[in-house]
Structure formats: structure tokens, C-alpha cells
N, C-alpha and C positions, 0 to 999 in steps of 0.2 A: 824851456818856456813854454807859453800858453798855445802859441800857434802850433809847434813839433802837437801837443800832447790833442789838440782840436784837428790835426792830419792826423795821428795818428788814432783817434775813434773814429773817425768817419771811414778810414782804412778798412779797421776790425769790423763797420759795422756794414762795409759792401759786401766782405768775402761771407761773413755770414750767412749774408739776403744769397747771394754764388750758392755756398754751400746747399744752404737750405729747397735751394730751388729745385722741382722735382723735375721741373720741365726739361731741366737742360744735361746733357749726357759727361757721361763722365771725364771725358776728352773736352768738353766746351767748358765746364767747372774749371776744369786744369788752366786751359788757354786763360780765362774770364780772372781768376786769382794771380795767375800769369801778369796778367796786363792789371792788373790792380798794383800789385808790386813795381811793378815795372815802374809804374804812375807816382808810389811812393815814392821810391828812392830819389826820382825826379824832383819831387817837390820837397823830399829833406835838403837834395843839396841846394837847392833856390834858398831857399830858408837860410841856411849856413853861410851859403853864398852875401845874401843881404844882412848878415848880423855881421861878416865880420866890417861888410864895407862902411856899417852903422856906427864899426866900433872907432874906424878912420874919422868918426865927428861928424855922419852927413843923415840927418833925423830921416831923411822918406828916398828908401832905398826900393828899386823893382828888381828883379831878375827872373827871366819867364826861358825857357828854353822847348824850341819847335824843332823838329826835327833834325836836333847835332849842331844847330844853332842857338847861341844864346845872345837877350839883348839884358842892356842895364842903364835904366833910367834912376839917374843922380838929382835928384832936385838942390840945384847949388847954385851960386850964381857965374862963377867960372871953376875951372881944372884942370891946373896947371899942370904940365907932361908926363912929373915928378907922380902927381897921382894917380895921376891916370892909367900909368907901367905898374903902379901898387895893384889896382882893382883889374886891372887886367889879368896881373898876377896868380889872386883870389878866384877869380871865376876860374879860370884855367885848371888849379888847382881842384876846387870844388864841384866841376862842374865836368870836370876831367873833358877839356876839349882844346884844340890850338888855337892861337892866337886870332886864324885867319875868322875861326865861326864864331868872333864875341863883336858886338857892336857897342859902344857905348855912348850913353846921347845926355847930355843935359837938362836939367830945365830949371829955367829958375821961379816955374810958373806949377804950382800941384792944386789942379779942379778937382776933389773928390765926386762932384757933381756928373762930370763925364762919364 
């Protein structure tokens, strides 16, 4: 999809810039490329989780991973326990974290100006 393609292009540009930087040692370049690859992996997992949750019928979903924890925001009026469990299962599988590392919040308001 477009989001994945944009992420891949951004990662490619970042890696090329790191490799072309003559001020970095080989070790620094390697560490920087590994960090970019880690960020790309996390981003792809976030997008995959968002897409699967949206496939459940939710229009707006944000999944973020920070320091081993995942936050999920779903724009919805309400959410029953069964749906919450399905979303938790998606996040556990895609983000490779345990349930105690996941926070799911619902919001009935989405303001893009924030």
C-alpha cells in the first residue's frame, strides 16, 4: 500500500545518506543502518496492526510502539470486550508483545488539528 511504499522509500533514502556520509566510521555507519532497519521494522509492524484493526470496520486507528509498550487508539463510540480482545490479539501477534504491554483506548473524537 501507499503507506508501506512511502516508509520503504524513506528508509532507503536514510540508509543511502548514512552510507554516503564520509564523516562516519564503518562502525558508526553499521550502527546507524541497524537503527534505521529497527525503526523500519517497527513501523511496518505498526502499519500491519493498524490495517488489520481497520479491517474489523474501524476507520481511524493509530498503533504506536515505544520502549516495548504498544498504545492503540481506535476512534469508536464504544467497544465491547470481544472486540477489545480481538484487537489485543492482533497487536500481540503483529507487534510481538505480551498483553500486559498493550494499552487500548477508544476515542469518539478525532481532531487532526491537534
